[in-house]
C-alpha positions as CSV (number, residue, x, y, z in Angstrom):
1,M,0.0,0.1,0.0
2,S,2.1,2.9,-1.3
3,S,0.1,5.5,0.5
4,L,1.6,4.3,3.7
5,S,5.1,4.5,2.7
6,N,5.9,7.9,4.3
7,F,5.0,6.6,7.8
8,L,7.3,3.6,7.7
9,R,11.1,3.1,8.0
10,P,13.3,0.2,8.3
11,G,13.1,-2.1,11.4
12,D,16.0,-3.9,13.3
13,A,17.9,-7.0,12.2
14,R,16.3,-10.5,12.0
15,F,17.0,-13.3,14.3
16,D,15.8,-17.0,14.4
17,D,14.9,-18.9,17.5
18,G,15.9,-22.1,16.0
19,R,12.4,-23.4,15.1
20,D,10.1,-23.2,12.1
21,I,8.9,-19.8,13.4
22,D,10.9,-16.6,13.5
23,Y,10.2,-14.1,16.3
24,R,11.8,-10.6,15.7
25,P,11.2,-6.9,15.3
26,V,9.3,-5.9,12.3
27,Q,10.8,-5.0,9.0
28,R,9.6,-2.1,7.0
29,S,7.6,-4.0,4.5
30,E,5.9,-5.9,7.3
31,I,4.4,-2.9,9.3
32,E,1.3,-2.6,7.2
33,P,0.3,-6.3,7.4
34,A,1.1,-6.4,11.0
35,L,-1.1,-3.3,11.7
36,R,-3.9,-5.1,9.7
37,L,-3.5,-8.2,12.0
38,I,-3.5,-6.2,15.2
39,L,-6.5,-3.9,14.2
40,A,-8.5,-6.7,12.8
41,S,-12.1,-7.4,13.8
42,G,-14.6,-10.2,13.5
43,N,-15.1,-8.9,9.9
44,G,-11.4,-9.6,8.9
45,P,-8.2,-7.7,8.6
46,A,-8.3,-4.1,9.0
47,S,-9.2,-1.8,6.1
48,D,-6.8,0.8,4.5
49,E,-8.7,3.5,6.3
50,Q,-8.4,1.8,9.8
51,V,-4.7,1.4,9.2
52,L,-4.2,5.1,8.1
53,D,-6.4,6.3,11.0
54,F,-4.2,4.3,13.5
55,L,-1.0,5.7,11.9
56,A,-2.4,9.2,12.3
57,F,-3.2,8.4,15.9
58,A,0.2,6.9,16.4
59,L,1.8,10.0,15.0
60,H,-0.2,12.3,17.4
61,R,0.6,10.2,20.5
62,G,4.2,9.5,19.7
63,I,3.8,5.8,19.2
64,D,6.6,4.2,17.0
65,V,5.1,1.5,14.9
66,N,8.6,0.4,14.1
67,A,8.6,-1.1,17.6
68,I,6.3,-3.9,16.5
69,W,7.5,-7.4,16.9
70,V,6.1,-10.3,14.8
71,A,6.1,-14.1,14.6
72,L,6.4,-15.4,11.2
73,R,6.3,-18.7,9.4
74,N,7.6,-18.8,5.8
75,G,7.1,-15.0,5.6
76,Q,3.5,-15.1,6.8
77,I,2.7,-13.0,10.0
78,L,1.0,-15.3,12.5
79,W,1.0,-12.8,15.5
80,A,2.2,-9.4,16.1
81,L,2.5,-7.1,19.2
82,L,3.2,-3.3,19.4
83,P,4.7,-2.3,22.7
84,V,4.4,1.3,23.8
85,V,6.7,2.1,26.7
86,S,5.6,4.7,29.2
87,P,7.4,6.5,31.9
88,G,7.1,4.5,35.3
89,R,8.7,1.4,33.8
90,T,5.6,0.1,32.3
91,M,4.4,-0.8,28.6
92,L,1.1,-1.3,27.0
93,M,1.1,-3.8,24.2
94,F,-1.4,-3.5,21.2
95,S,-2.3,-7.1,20.4
96,P,-4.6,-8.8,17.8
97,T,-7.9,-10.1,19.4
98,R,-8.7,-12.8,17.0
99,L,-7.3,-16.4,17.2
100,T,-7.4,-18.6,14.1
101,N,-6.2,-22.1,13.6
102,K,-3.0,-20.6,12.1
103,T,-2.2,-19.1,15.5
104,P,-0.6,-21.9,17.7
105,L,-0.7,-21.0,21.4
106,R,3.1,-21.4,21.5
107,V,3.3,-18.5,19.0
108,I,1.6,-16.1,21.4
109,R,3.6,-17.3,24.3
110,Q,7.0,-17.1,22.7
111,L,6.4,-13.7,21.0
112,S,5.2,-12.2,24.4
113,N,8.3,-13.7,26.0
114,E,10.7,-12.2,23.4
115,V,9.0,-8.8,23.8
116,G,9.1,-9.1,27.5
117,N,12.7,-10.1,27.7
118,H,13.7,-7.3,25.3
119,W,12.0,-4.5,27.3
120,K,12.8,-6.1,30.7
121,N,16.6,-5.8,29.8
122,R,15.8,-2.0,29.2
123,G,14.2,-1.3,32.6
124,V,10.5,-2.0,31.9
125,D,8.8,-3.8,34.9
126,L,5.3,-4.3,34.0
127,A,3.6,-5.3,30.7
128,Q,-0.1,-4.6,30.2
129,L,-2.8,-5.5,27.7
130,L,-6.2,-4.0,27.1
131,I,-8.6,-6.5,25.6
132,D,-12.4,-6.4,24.9
133,P,-14.0,-8.5,27.7
134,H,-15.7,-10.6,25.0
135,D,-12.5,-11.6,23.3
136,E,-12.2,-14.5,25.9
137,P,-10.0,-16.8,23.7
138,V,-7.3,-14.1,23.5
139,I,-7.6,-13.4,27.3
140,R,-7.3,-17.1,28.1
141,A,-4.2,-17.4,25.8
142,Y,-2.5,-14.5,27.4
143,C,-3.3,-15.8,30.9
144,S,-1.5,-19.0,29.9
145,C,1.5,-16.8,29.1
146,G,2.0,-15.4,32.5
147,F,-0.4,-12.5,32.3
148,E,-3.0,-12.1,35.0
149,Q,-6.4,-10.4,34.9
150,L,-6.1,-7.1,36.8
151,A,-9.7,-5.7,36.4
152,E,-12.3,-4.9,33.9
153,L,-11.8,-1.3,33.3
154,V,-15.1,0.6,32.5
155,Y,-14.7,3.9,30.6
156,L,-17.0,6.7,31.5
157,Q,-17.5,10.1,30.0
158,R,-19.8,13.2,30.3
159,T,-20.3,16.6,28.5
160,V,-19.4,19.4,30.8
161,G,-21.3,22.7,30.5
162,R,-19.8,26.1,30.5
163,N,-19.5,28.5,33.4
164,I,-19.3,25.9,36.1
165,N,-18.2,27.6,39.3
166,A,-15.4,26.0,41.5
167,P,-16.9,24.5,44.7
168,I,-16.6,26.3,48.0
169,V,-14.0,24.5,50.1
170,P,-15.5,24.2,53.7
171,D,-13.8,25.8,56.7
172,G,-10.9,23.8,57.9
173,Y,-10.0,22.6,54.5
174,S,-7.7,24.0,51.8
175,L,-6.6,23.2,48.2
176,A,-3.1,23.3,46.7
177,T,-2.0,22.5,43.2
178,Y,1.2,20.5,42.4
179,T,4.6,21.9,42.9
180,E,8.2,20.2,43.5
181,E,7.8,21.3,47.2
182,N,4.6,19.2,47.8
183,H,5.6,16.4,45.5
184,R,6.2,14.1,48.5
185,E,2.8,15.0,50.0
186,F,1.1,14.1,46.8
187,G,2.9,10.8,46.7
188,Q,2.1,10.0,50.3
189,T,-1.5,10.8,50.0
190,I,-1.8,8.6,46.9
191,L,-0.2,5.7,48.8
192,R,-2.6,6.1,51.7
193,S,-5.5,6.3,49.3
194,Y,-4.7,2.7,48.3
195,E,-5.5,1.5,51.7
196,N,-8.6,-0.8,51.5
197,S,-9.3,0.7,48.0
198,L,-11.3,-1.4,45.6
199,D,-9.7,0.4,42.4
200,C,-7.3,-2.2,40.8
201,P,-6.2,-3.6,44.1
202,G,-4.0,-6.1,42.2
203,L,-1.5,-3.2,41.4
204,N,-0.8,-2.6,45.0
205,G,2.9,-3.1,45.8
206,L,4.0,-3.7,42.2
207,R,5.4,-0.1,41.7
208,D,7.0,2.4,43.9
209,I,5.4,5.9,44.3
210,D,7.9,7.5,41.9
211,D,7.0,5.3,39.1
212,I,3.3,5.6,39.9
213,M,3.5,9.4,39.8
214,A,5.6,9.4,36.6
215,G,2.9,7.2,35.0
216,H,0.2,9.6,36.0
217,K,2.1,12.6,34.8
218,A,2.4,10.7,31.2
219,S,-1.3,10.4,31.0
220,G,-2.2,13.1,28.5
221,E,-0.7,16.5,28.8
222,F,0.6,17.2,32.3
223,D,-0.4,20.5,33.8
224,P,0.7,21.0,37.6
225,N,-2.3,23.4,38.0
226,R,-4.6,20.6,37.3
227,W,-3.2,18.3,40.1
228,Y,-5.0,19.1,43.3
229,L,-4.2,18.1,47.0
230,L,-6.9,18.6,49.5
231,Y,-5.8,19.4,53.1
232,Q,-7.8,19.2,56.3
233,H,-6.0,21.8,58.4
234,A,-2.3,20.9,57.7
235,N,-2.9,17.2,56.7
236,P,-3.1,16.1,53.1
237,I,-6.1,13.9,52.8
238,A,-7.1,13.5,49.2
239,V,-5.9,14.0,45.6
240,L,-7.4,14.8,42.2
241,L,-5.4,14.5,39.2
242,L,-6.6,15.7,35.9
243,S,-4.9,15.8,32.5
244,R,-5.8,17.4,29.2
245,S,-6.4,14.9,26.4
246,P,-4.1,15.6,23.6
247,H,-5.7,16.5,20.2
248,A,-9.2,16.2,21.8
249,D,-11.7,18.4,23.4
250,G,-11.6,16.8,26.8
251,V,-9.9,16.2,30.0
252,E,-9.1,12.8,31.7
253,L,-9.7,12.2,35.4
254,V,-6.4,10.4,35.9
255,Y,-6.9,9.6,39.5
256,L,-9.1,10.6,42.5
257,G,-8.2,9.1,45.9
258,L,-8.9,9.6,49.5
259,A,-7.1,8.6,52.6
260,P,-9.2,6.3,54.8
261,Q,-10.0,9.0,57.3
262,A,-11.4,11.2,54.6
263,R,-14.1,8.8,53.4
264,G,-17.7,8.9,53.9
265,R,-17.8,12.8,54.3
266,G,-18.7,14.1,50.8
267,I,-15.2,14.8,49.8
268,S,-15.4,12.8,46.7
269,D,-18.4,14.8,45.6
270,L,-16.5,18.0,46.2
271,L,-13.6,16.7,44.0
272,M,-16.0,15.7,41.2
273,H,-17.5,19.2,41.3
274,L,-13.9,20.5,41.3
275,A,-13.2,18.4,38.2
276,M,-16.0,19.6,36.2
277,A,-15.4,23.2,37.2
278,S,-11.7,22.7,35.9
279,V,-12.8,21.3,32.7
280,S,-15.2,24.2,32.3
281,A,-12.7,26.8,33.1
282,D,-10.2,25.2,30.6
283,G,-12.8,25.6,27.8
284,R,-13.2,22.1,27.1
285,M,-16.3,19.9,26.7
286,Q,-15.6,16.4,27.9
287,L,-14.5,14.7,31.2
288,S,-13.6,11.0,30.8
289,L,-12.1,8.3,33.2
290,A,-11.6,4.6,33.7
291,V,-12.6,2.7,36.7
292,D,-12.5,-0.8,38.0
293,A,-15.8,-2.4,37.6
294,R,-15.7,-3.9,41.0
295,N,-15.4,-0.6,42.6
296,E,-19.1,0.0,43.3
297,R,-18.5,2.9,45.5
298,A,-16.7,4.9,42.8
299,M,-19.1,3.7,40.0
300,K,-22.0,5.2,42.1
301,L,-20.0,8.5,42.7
302,Y,-19.3,8.8,38.9
303,F,-22.8,8.0,37.8
304,R,-24.3,10.4,40.5
305,H,-22.4,13.1,38.8
306,G,-23.5,12.4,35.3
307,M,-20.9,10.0,33.9
308,Q,-22.0,7.6,31.3
309,R,-20.5,4.2,30.2
310,V,-19.0,4.3,26.7
311,G,-17.0,1.0,26.8
312,S,-15.0,-1.3,28.7
313,R,-11.7,-3.4,28.6
314,M,-10.1,-6.2,30.4
315,A,-6.7,-5.2,31.8
316,L,-4.1,-7.9,31.9
317,I,-0.8,-7.4,33.6
318,R,2.6,-9.3,33.8
319,D,5.4,-8.6,36.2
320,L,8.5,-8.9,34.2
321,R,10.8,-8.8,37.1
322,D,9.8,-12.0,38.9
323,R,8.2,-14.2,36.2
324,A,10.4,-16.3,33.7
325,T,10.1,-15.0,30.3
326,T,12.0,-17.9,28.7
327,S,11.2,-19.9,25.7
328,V,8.4,-22.5,26.2
329,L,7.8,-25.8,24.6
330,P,5.0,-26.1,22.0
């Protein structure tokens, strides 16, 4: 497809694992068919338009499609993975979601091992996948490769009106935005908010706070004036982290968390009101977020503030530090 040629450039050198299948970084001529496989649906491989749309998305988000890895037999791509490495020593992998009889389970295992080893040796600790919950065969395949089901993430969104006033902070409370001076307090409050939390508890203990905050800062366009820390007297008790969505008229609620002593007092409602006022003041129209489907308390909060479900994904995770990512037998 000549129309894609300007987006692509040569990949890395080839290697062979000694079997009938090669596992290696993609070559230039293979990027287009690899993307057709990754973006395929039940109707078959992705169309030209879908591939071009993804390439435009990748260009805007700084995603390097030359980072794709492929598994091939006799030149035919059997499986492909596009790892996107983020600050905080994590990577999200774009994966095909349709299994065929041409895709042996060992191919998925071996390719995910090769990609995991490659990035593990470059300082990545965690690999993640986001798969449609209905794509159960692929979810089971990855779970057999050392991935674990972290949570079903429900994506919520609402339109935010103009001229929403910021909430009045009650006496005894105060708000601060992020600075280098209160970086430590933000981190400590985030960690305390994890206590007895129902929001992706499987992540607890897998990352240190510096990696967590680096990951949050990398979500969209970081603006320290959109990160809020709520104090009761001199004690930080809650955080609200917002980020502008690049190339879209929206803001993402990256994280909202309360220390245990702050719960049950209406503070979450105060912070949601603050989030919508911040979106309104920024001249944007949409507020979006993702939440663990099992977190009923958070779901009720967000629905109470007009958020509506727009989709969901099953989040799978693999800790590359303490799991063997070696070759497996067929």
